C-alpha positions as semicolon CSV with decimal commas, in nm:
position;residue;x (nm);y (nm);z (nm)
1;X;11,714;-0,655;10,033
2;X;12,080;-0,569;9,977
3;X;12,355;-0,596;10,235
4;X;12,313;-0,208;10,262
5;X;11,983;-0,197;10,356
6;X;11,960;-0,483;10,598
7;X;12,210;-0,285;10,762
8;X;12,018;0,017;10,811
9;X;11,740;-0,240;10,914
10;X;11,943;-0,394;11,216
11;X;12,102;-0,028;11,299
12;X;11,711;0,121;11,351
13;X;11,596;-0,112;11,585
14;X;11,353;0,088;11,797
15;X;11,370;0,334;11,589
16;X;11,038;0,587;11,627
17;X;10,860;0,667;11,291
18;X;10,956;1,063;11,361
19;X;11,351;0,936;11,412
20;X;11,320;0,742;11,072
21;X;11,130;1,000;10,900
22;X;11,388;1,250;10,982
23;X;11,669;1,014;10,818
24;X;11,479;0,994;10,541
25;X;11,445;1,303;10,478
26;X;11,818;1,338;10,430
27;X;11,825;1,063;10,180
28;X;11,582;1,221;9,976
29;X;11,751;1,555;10,035
30;X;12,027;1,399;9,862
31;X;11,794;1,195;9,581
32;X;11,611;1,442;9,471
33;X;11,865;1,738;9,477
34;X;11,777;2,058;9,653
35;X;11,512;2,228;9,401
36;X;11,250;1,950;9,447
37;X;11,328;1,895;9,783
38;X;11,230;2,251;9,857
39;X;10,976;2,261;9,660
40;X;10,775;1,957;9,798
41;X;10,941;1,771;10,058
42;X;11,039;2,033;10,309
43;X;10,697;2,143;10,397
44;X;10,569;1,753;10,404
45;X;10,515;1,692;10,786
46;X;10,461;1,322;11,001
47;X;10,166;1,364;11,134
48;X;10,010;1,037;11,299
49;X;10,082;0,675;11,292
50;X;9,718;0,603;11,272
51;X;9,502;0,259;11,196
52;X;9,823;0,114;11,056
53;X;9,870;0,428;10,829
54;X;10,147;0,675;10,856
55;X;9,962;1,000;10,760
56;X;10,187;1,295;10,594
57;X;10,062;1,637;10,587
58;X;10,131;1,899;10,267
59;X;10,037;2,233;10,212
60;X;9,864;2,226;9,861
61;X;9,688;2,047;9,617
62;X;9,941;2,080;9,367
63;X;10,202;1,935;9,630
64;X;9,997;1,660;9,688
65;X;9,986;1,555;9,349
66;X;10,346;1,600;9,284
67;X;10,394;1,409;9,573
68;X;10,156;1,137;9,524
69;X;10,319;1,100;9,146
70;X;10,686;1,117;9,191
71;X;10,785;1,123;9,547
72;X;10,531;0,872;9,776
73;X;10,685;0,530;9,608
74;X;11,051;0,683;9,695
75;X;10,963;0,820;10,053
76;X;10,763;0,434;10,160
77;X;11,039;0,254;10,024
78;X;11,328;0,406;10,247
79;X;11,044;0,422;10,554
80;X;10,976;0,028;10,498
81;X;11,398;0,045;10,537
82;X;11,362;0,153;10,882
83;X;11,014;0,032;10,963
84;X;10,960;-0,299;10,774
85;X;10,671;-0,354;10,936
86;X;10,487;-0,059;10,894
87;X;10,127;-0,006;10,699
88;X;10,085;0,235;10,438
89;X;10,122;0,580;10,391
90;X;9,900;0,852;10,335
91;X;9,945;1,176;10,200
92;X;9,700;1,450;10,327
93;X;9,566;1,811;10,310
94;X;9,514;1,995;10,634
95;X;9,141;1,949;10,598
96;X;9,197;1,541;10,504
97;X;9,324;1,458;10,851
98;X;9,075;1,287;11,058
99;X;8,919;1,490;11,352
100;X;9,061;1,214;11,567
101;X;9,377;1,274;11,492
102;X;9,393;1,625;11,516
103;X;9,231;1,549;11,893
104;X;9,486;1,260;11,956
105;X;9,683;1,370;12,251
106;X;9,867;1,082;12,299
107;X;9,949;0,977;11,926
108;X;10,216;0,646;11,852
109;X;10,458;0,896;11,724
110;X;10,717;1,149;11,877
111;X;10,615;1,404;11,609
112;X;10,253;1,360;11,611
113;X;10,155;1,737;11,590
114;X;10,195;1,947;11,319
115;X;10,477;2,147;11,342
116;X;10,445;2,513;11,513
117;X;10,500;2,769;11,232
118;X;10,867;2,861;11,369
119;X;10,979;2,521;11,397
120;X;11,300;2,489;11,242
121;X;11,344;2,337;10,884
122;X;11,551;2,112;10,729
123;X;11,852;2,202;10,613
124;X;11,990;2,164;10,300
125;X;12,396;2,234;10,227
126;X;12,432;2,345;10,602
127;X;12,152;2,663;10,482
128;X;11,771;2,719;10,615
129;X;11,507;2,746;10,408
130;X;11,408;3,054;10,419
131;X;11,089;3,195;10,570
132;X;10,846;3,321;10,375
133;X;10,579;3,470;10,658
134;X;10,412;3,813;10,722
135;X;10,696;3,834;11,014
136;X;10,986;3,829;10,767
137;X;10,823;4,030;10,531
138;X;11,006;4,397;10,562
139;X;10,786;4,695;10,471
140;X;10,810;5,026;10,392
141;X;10,583;5,258;10,137
142;X;10,762;5,070;9,858
143;X;10,515;4,751;9,915
144;X;10,274;4,878;10,243
145;X;9,989;4,872;10,005
146;X;10,039;4,509;9,872
147;X;10,137;4,393;10,233
148;X;9,829;4,533;10,354
149;X;9,603;4,388;10,092
150;X;9,802;4,061;10,117
151;X;9,711;4,007;10,500
152;X;9,332;4,132;10,434
153;X;9,321;3,870;10,211
154;X;9,499;3,604;10,478
155;X;9,280;3,746;10,786
156;X;8,930;3,631;10,541
157;X;8,879;4,027;10,503
158;X;8,945;4,062;10,153
159;X;8,629;3,866;9,999
160;X;8,527;4,205;9,833
161;X;8,789;4,127;9,555
162;X;8,799;3,818;9,440
163;X;9,094;3,865;9,191
164;X;9,398;4,039;9,318
165;X;9,682;4,077;9,084
166;X;10,021;4,226;9,247
167;X;10,323;4,289;9,032
168;X;10,657;4,449;9,061
169;X;11,000;4,397;8,885
170;X;11,152;4,064;8,989
171;X;11,314;4,028;9,323
172;X;11,122;4,276;9,524
173;X;10,877;3,989;9,754
174;X;10,551;3,869;9,530
175;X;10,699;3,520;9,610
176;X;10,718;3,630;9,978
177;X;10,409;3,745;10,030
178;X;10,183;3,490;9,811
179;X;10,343;3,247;10,063
180;X;10,245;3,401;10,368
181;X;9,910;3,430;10,232
182;X;9,917;3,052;10,174
183;X;10,046;2,931;10,486
184;X;9,767;3,192;10,673
185;X;9,515;3,027;10,472
186;X;9,631;2,633;10,511
187;X;9,621;2,740;10,904
188;X;9,272;2,854;10,877
189;X;9,148;2,514;10,713
190;X;9,089;2,664;10,376
191;X;9,164;2,431;10,060
192;X;9,459;2,644;9,875
193;X;9,642;2,571;9,574
194;X;9,963;2,770;9,513
195;X;10,142;2,664;9,183
196;X;10,352;2,933;8,908
197;X;10,241;2,976;8,555
198;X;10,517;2,771;8,469
199;X;10,341;2,514;8,660
200;X;9,951;2,594;8,533
201;X;10,106;2,555;8,201
202;X;10,276;2,251;8,189
203;X;10,002;2,061;8,400
204;X;9,726;2,227;8,128
205;X;9,934;2,121;7,829
206;X;9,982;1,763;8,016
207;X;9,634;1,703;8,061
208;X;9,556;1,791;7,701
209;X;9,822;1,645;7,493
210;X;9,901;1,362;7,657
211;X;9,570;1,212;7,842
212;X;9,324;1,381;7,600
213;X;9,090;1,482;7,864
214;X;9,165;1,815;8,034
215;X;8,923;1,709;8,350
216;X;9,124;1,600;8,605
217;X;9,328;1,941;8,533
218;X;9,009;2,146;8,608
219;X;8,890;1,950;8,899
220;X;9,257;2,064;9,048
221;X;9,317;2,438;8,966
222;X;8,899;2,485;9,021
223;X;8,813;2,283;9,359
224;X;9,017;2,511;9,596
225;X;8,897;2,816;9,786
226;X;9,228;2,995;9,718
227;X;9,344;2,990;9,413
228;X;9,744;3,115;9,395
229;X;9,927;3,164;9,061
230;X;10,327;3,278;9,077
231;X;10,468;3,489;8,766
232;X;10,166;3,430;8,602
233;X;10,335;3,631;8,319
234;X;10,437;3,270;8,226
235;X;10,133;3,203;8,023
236;X;10,104;3,514;7,862
237;X;10,125;3,403;7,470
238;X;9,976;3,094;7,499
239;X;9,619;3,126;7,403
240;X;9,452;2,779;7,487
241;X;9,605;2,821;7,858
242;X;9,525;3,194;7,891
243;X;9,141;3,059;7,799
244;X;9,180;2,767;8,010
245;X;9,299;3,058;8,300
246;X;9,001;3,265;8,209
247;X;8,732;2,974;8,270
248;X;8,908;2,880;8,560
249;X;8,925;3,221;8,718
250;X;8,536;3,280;8,659
251;X;8,430;2,933;8,758
252;X;8,613;2,978;9,111
253;X;8,483;3,308;9,158
254;X;8,130;3,247;9,079
255;X;8,114;2,977;9,391
256;X;8,297;3,273;9,638
257;X;8,651;3,142;9,557
258;X;8,937;3,406;9,548
259;X;9,227;3,369;9,282
260;X;9,569;3,568;9,393
261;X;9,789;3,632;9,112
262;X;10,121;3,771;9,057
263;X;10,343;3,896;8,762
264;X;10,671;4,132;8,653
265;X;10,387;4,375;8,521
266;X;10,024;4,513;8,544
267;X;9,745;4,402;8,368
268;X;9,834;4,684;8,088
269;X;10,220;4,590;8,066
270;X;10,170;4,178;8,026
271;X;10,308;4,124;7,666
272;X;10,091;3,860;7,461
273;X;9,808;3,829;7,715
274;X;9,473;3,763;7,574
275;X;9,267;4,073;7,524
276;X;8,981;3,912;7,725
277;X;9,198;3,775;8,012
278;X;9,348;4,192;8,007
279;X;9,032;4,300;8,041
280;X;8,941;4,091;8,339
281;X;9,261;4,157;8,519
282;X;9,188;4,538;8,467
283;X;8,927;4,504;8,648
284;X;9,065;4,334;8,931
285;X;9,208;4,494;9,250
286;X;9,571;4,527;9,173
287;X;9,884;4,636;9,364
288;X;10,243;4,709;9,281
289;X;10,592;4,667;9,454
290;X;10,839;4,902;9,372
291;X;11,230;4,861;9,424
292;X;11,325;4,902;9,808
293;X;11,480;5,234;9,912
294;X;11,786;5,248;10,101
295;X;11,626;5,194;10,458
296;X;11,434;4,910;10,336
297;X;11,747;4,756;10,209
298;X;11,916;4,789;10,511
299;X;11,645;4,617;10,715
300;X;11,658;4,335;10,405
301;X;11,989;4,294;10,484
302;X;11,978;4,285;10,855
303;X;11,709;4,070;10,835
304;X;11,895;3,809;10,583
305;X;12,241;3,805;10,811
306;X;12,017;3,727;11,064
307;X;11,848;3,449;10,903
308;X;12,222;3,276;10,760
309;X;12,360;3,341;11,179
310;X;12,114;3,083;11,273
311;X;12,282;2,786;11,030
312;X;12,619;2,932;11,064
313;X;12,775;3,017;11,400
314;X;12,968;3,312;11,395
315;X;12,854;3,433;11,125
316;X;12,807;3,866;11,155
317;X;12,839;4,161;10,914
318;X;12,933;4,509;11,108
319;X;12,692;4,720;11,076
320;X;12,903;5,031;10,873
321;X;12,941;4,731;10,618
322;X;12,560;4,681;10,577
323;X;12,521;5,088;10,553
324;X;12,759;5,058;10,248
325;X;12,582;4,793;10,103
326;X;12,219;4,957;10,149
327;X;12,371;5,310;10,017
328;X;12,573;5,160;9,704
329;X;12,396;4,875;9,591
330;X;12,031;5,023;9,439
331;X;11,891;4,668;9,355
332;X;11,600;4,437;9,488
333;X;11,595;4,179;9,792
334;X;11,677;3,923;9,580
335;X;11,990;4,035;9,474
336;X;12,054;4,176;9,808
337;X;12,031;3,827;9,931
338;X;12,280;3,705;9,705
339;X;12,549;3,958;9,836
340;X;12,468;3,833;10,179
341;X;12,557;3,495;10,045
342;X;12,886;3,653;9,928
343;X;12,960;3,748;10,295
344;X;12,892;3,447;10,422
345;X;13,181;3,303;10,194
346;X;13,394;3,558;10,290
347;X;13,315;3,508;10,638
348;X;13,400;3,104;10,610
349;X;13,742;3,205;10,419
350;X;13,844;3,447;10,713
351;X;13,774;3,183;11,014
352;X;13,427;3,261;11,097
353;X;13,540;3,644;11,165
354;X;13,288;3,979;11,165
355;X;13,263;4,080;10,777
356;X;13,454;4,444;10,824
357;X;13,356;4,729;10,592
358;X;13,686;4,664;10,400
359;X;13,613;4,307;10,372
360;X;13,223;4,349;10,228
361;X;13,377;4,612;9,998
362;X;13,626;4,324;9,846
363;X;13,426;4,033;9,847
364;X;13,086;4,270;9,671
365;X;13,389;4,461;9,449
366;X;13,199;4,397;9,116
367;X;12,839;4,380;9,235
368;X;12,947;4,737;9,407
369;X;13,082;4,830;9,072
370;X;12,794;4,774;8,886
371;X;12,543;4,946;9,152
372;X;12,771;5,251;9,183
373;X;12,590;5,384;8,849
374;X;12,271;5,551;9,044
375;X;11,910;5,414;8,906
376;X;11,851;5,551;8,564
377;X;11,512;5,673;8,571
378;X;11,273;5,798;8,247
379;X;11,307;6,164;8,320
380;X;11,700;6,111;8,266
381;X;11,653;5,925;7,956
382;X;11,448;6,185;7,830
383;X;11,666;6,451;7,937
384;X;11,982;6,299;7,764
385;X;11,791;6,179;7,417
386;X;11,643;6,536;7,388
387;X;12,013;6,706;7,443
388;X;12,158;6,435;7,202
389;X;11,916;6,572;6,885
390;X;11,949;6,948;7,023
391;X;11,605;6,955;7,173
392;X;11,430;7,000;7,483
393;X;11,221;6,752;7,697
394;X;10,899;6,900;7,587
395;X;10,969;6,901;7,246
396;X;11,029;6,529;7,248
397;X;10,670;6,472;7,420
398;X;10,496;6,621;7,171
399;X;10,234;6,444;6,976
400;X;10,380;6,493;6,649
401;X;10,433;6,257;6,384
402;X;10,710;6,454;6,243
403;X;11,027;6,229;6,153
404;X;11,260;6,497;6,351
405;X;11,078;6,443;6,681
406;X;10,918;6,120;6,629
407;X;11,246;5,938;6,573
408;X;11,410;6,047;6,876
409;X;11,097;5,974;7,078
410;X;11,103;5,612;6,981
411;X;11,466;5,611;7,082
412;X;11,392;5,769;7,432
413;X;11,077;5,458;7,460
414;X;11,335;5,240;7,339
415;X;11,603;5,341;7,598
416;X;11,352;5,375;7,865
417;X;11,217;5,040;7,821
418;X;11,622;4,881;7,797
419;X;11,764;5,109;8,090
420;X;11,520;5,161;8,341
421;X;11,264;4,922;8,574
422;X;10,924;5,107;8,473
423;X;10,677;4,898;8,323
424;X;10,525;4,944;7,971
425;X;10,231;5,169;8,142
426;X;10,475;5,337;8,280
427;X;10,692;5,475;8,023
428;X;10,347;5,606;7,882
429;X;10,204;5,803;8,083
430;X;10,566;5,961;8,149
431;X;10,568;6,007;7,755
432;X;10,284;6,198;7,814
433;X;10,013;5,950;7,799
434;X;10,028;5,713;7,538
435;X;9,895;5,381;7,524
436;X;10,163;5,066;7,624
437;X;10,113;4,948;7,271
438;X;10,266;5,250;7,174
439;X;10,566;5,164;7,333
440;X;10,580;4,830;7,220
441;X;10,598;4,950;6,886
442;X;10,843;5,204;6,926
443;X;11,073;4,942;7,118
444;X;11,037;4,658;6,891
445;X;11,080;4,912;6,594
446;X;11,401;5,062;6,729
447;X;11,552;4,733;6,784
448;X;11,488;4,621;6,446
449;X;11,673;4,910;6,318
450;X;11,983;4,817;6,590
451;X;11,992;4,484;6,418
452;X;11,996;4,624;6,063
453;X;12,124;4,970;6,061
454;X;12,525;4,976;6,214
455;X;12,476;5,353;6,230
456;X;12,171;5,353;6,455
457;X;12,337;5,086;6,649
458;X;12,639;5,317;6,718
459;X;12,375;5,577;6,771
460;X;12,185;5,422;7,078
461;X;12,484;5,244;7,225
462;X;12,706;5,618;7,236
463;X;12,356;5,743;7,416
464;X;12,351;5,494;7,668
465;X;12,700;5,537;7,787
466;X;12,589;5,903;7,775
467;X;12,284;5,801;8,031
468;X;12,528;5,632;8,274
469;X;12,780;5,921;8,269
470;X;12,539;6,154;8,371
471;X;12,617;6,280;8,704
């Protein structure tokens, strides 16, 4: 033990396990970095000092595996600096904690009981971790269907749909809903595994190529009652991984489990998705979340300001400033959160005063400039392209292969893909019911011409400018 550890040991005389863990959490936050800390350590709770072992509770099988592989040895070593006589460290899921510990009324540590859902979180860089619960989810017509289904699943009322796909553009609240479901399910004692599509991909490939044995991976993803995969589109285009996902879904649902998926598009719009898996998802329950309207944007802003105010005394934003931002920034919840962070910086620079309308406009000048362009729709694209080629929209939508109509239609499809937030199936429907593969072909064909033909590139750029200027 070096001098620093010996000093820490002397200073920690009489320290309880809970107090020692609070100190260790701060140290791990610095050592691991904010992202890894948030992902795996922030929800790790010290439950009890029981039979010579410190019992910790984590929220998912994936977190448990990552903690054991990468963090447990660091946690144990740092805890031992403050508690040299402590026993082993055990990382468990809620349903693995011994019943005696759950019922223990006089546990030997100050934080013997699991923390309440509304307990304050550990702060990193002065900001509390965002609470992704049903209580903090702002509901409107754009997300009401997804919110209702998510609550049904969390309350075990959604057994009739073993697979559920929720899709939306990035930043519209999919992860928030998935995390809320996970929290409720864990509180009920269900075996839950939540991971991202990237984690599914990397874990499977690691098991396949490094260990030459995927049995441990199969056991991990097929064991839970509820499997939740965020950013599922990450596995699209990976044939072996998609086959494994298909087999996993079938095995898990056959045993009465549920699969929850989130992606940027619905089943028809996921590029690179295996046909078999696409058919499986097209037969599943699904919900779409669209971008928030002005009223919902206002509520999101208010919620995020309140969230940051809890960690930054005196931080507030004038109501008229929030009204202005909600009206002018036609963006997702994630981008609104970024705007509030910018306002927090403005507040700190001005000495903690309320952010006024003028101050908000100055702080968000570049964002408001970008957002001042009203949301571009497929119909607007069609209108401008048709006018450019001296035709009306009905002519543009004719199902004909005549070059004089087919090429403008392909250009309109390309611009709709690039300039709107509509999914491929949505764009196909707006063009009279074309399949999403037709939209993909048009998009890729025009993209190729833009790269190889300067005249086409110039025409596309001129059309894009005209669409943005359209009143």
